[in-house]
C-alpha positions in Angstrom: 23.0 74.2 46.8 23.1 75.4 50.4 25.9 77.3 52.2 26.9 76.4 55.8 28.8 79.2 57.5 31.1 79.1 60.5 31.3 75.3 60.9 33.9 74.9 63.7 35.9 71.7 64.3 39.3 70.0 64.1 41.0 69.2 60.9 41.8 65.4 61.3 42.8 64.2 57.8 44.3 65.9 54.7 44.4 63.5 51.8 46.8 63.9 48.8 45.5 65.7 45.7 43.9 63.3 43.3 42.5 63.6 39.7 38.9 63.1 38.9 38.1 60.6 36.2 36.4 63.3 34.1 37.8 64.3 30.7 39.6 67.3 32.2 41.2 65.2 35.0 40.2 67.9 37.5 42.3 68.0 40.7 40.5 67.3 43.9 41.6 67.1 47.5 39.6 65.7 50.4 39.7 66.8 54.1 38.0 65.2 57.1 36.8 67.7 59.7 35.7 66.5 63.1 32.8 68.6 64.6 32.4 68.0 68.3 29.0 67.0 69.6 26.7 69.4 71.4 27.6 70.2 75.0 24.9 71.6 77.3 25.2 74.5 79.7 26.5 72.1 82.4 29.4 70.9 80.2 27.8 67.5 79.6 28.2 66.1 76.1 24.8 65.5 74.6 25.6 64.7 71.0 28.0 62.5 69.0 31.0 63.9 67.3 30.6 64.2 63.5 33.1 63.6 60.8 32.6 65.7 57.7 34.2 64.8 54.4 35.0 68.1 52.6 36.3 68.5 49.1 38.4 71.2 47.5 37.8 71.1 43.7 40.2 72.6 41.1 44.0 73.3 41.1 43.6 77.1 41.8 41.4 76.5 44.9 43.7 73.7 46.2 46.7 76.0 45.8 45.0 79.0 47.3 43.9 77.2 50.4 47.3 75.4 50.6 46.0 72.9 53.3 48.6 70.3 54.2 49.7 67.9 57.0 50.9 70.9 59.1 47.3 71.8 59.7 46.2 68.4 61.1 44.6 68.6 64.6 44.3 72.4 64.4 41.0 74.1 65.4 39.4 75.5 62.2 36.4 77.4 61.0 35.1 76.7 57.6 32.3 77.7 55.2 31.1 75.0 52.8 28.6 74.6 50.0 26.7 71.4 50.3 24.6 69.8 47.6 22.8 66.5 47.2 21.6 64.6 44.1 20.2 61.2 43.1 21.7 58.8 40.6 19.1 56.4 39.2 20.3 52.8 38.9 20.5 51.4 35.3 19.8 48.0 36.7 16.1 47.3 37.0 14.9 46.8 40.6 17.9 48.5 42.2 17.4 51.5 44.4 18.8 54.9 43.4 22.1 56.1 44.9 22.2 59.4 46.7 25.3 61.6 46.9 26.1 64.5 49.2 29.1 66.8 48.3 30.5 69.4 50.7 32.8 71.8 48.9 35.2 74.1 50.8 34.4 77.8 50.3 36.4 79.5 53.2 39.0 78.2 55.7 40.4 79.8 58.8 42.7 78.4 61.6 41.5 79.4 65.0 43.7 80.2 68.0 
């Protein structure tokens, strides 16, 4: 698991809290953060904007962050933990499936 600090962008989507289909029915909330593409020293945009899907896992963390529709389009700075893993197919000849999770660790509204 890797930590990404001080990722700056705009909060674009706040999805309603859902329940995972695990035995505990763990609450999860998803956010979409738009990170603007790189701009060079002349103010010319050099890179594409990125959309990051971020998850908040667990009722306590969802309540502590308390992110809602009022935060949409705000400038934000976040820290996330990112992890990736592979799920092997149970069907012979099928390629494995790769998953990347980005879990919110810190959240701050800028400006």
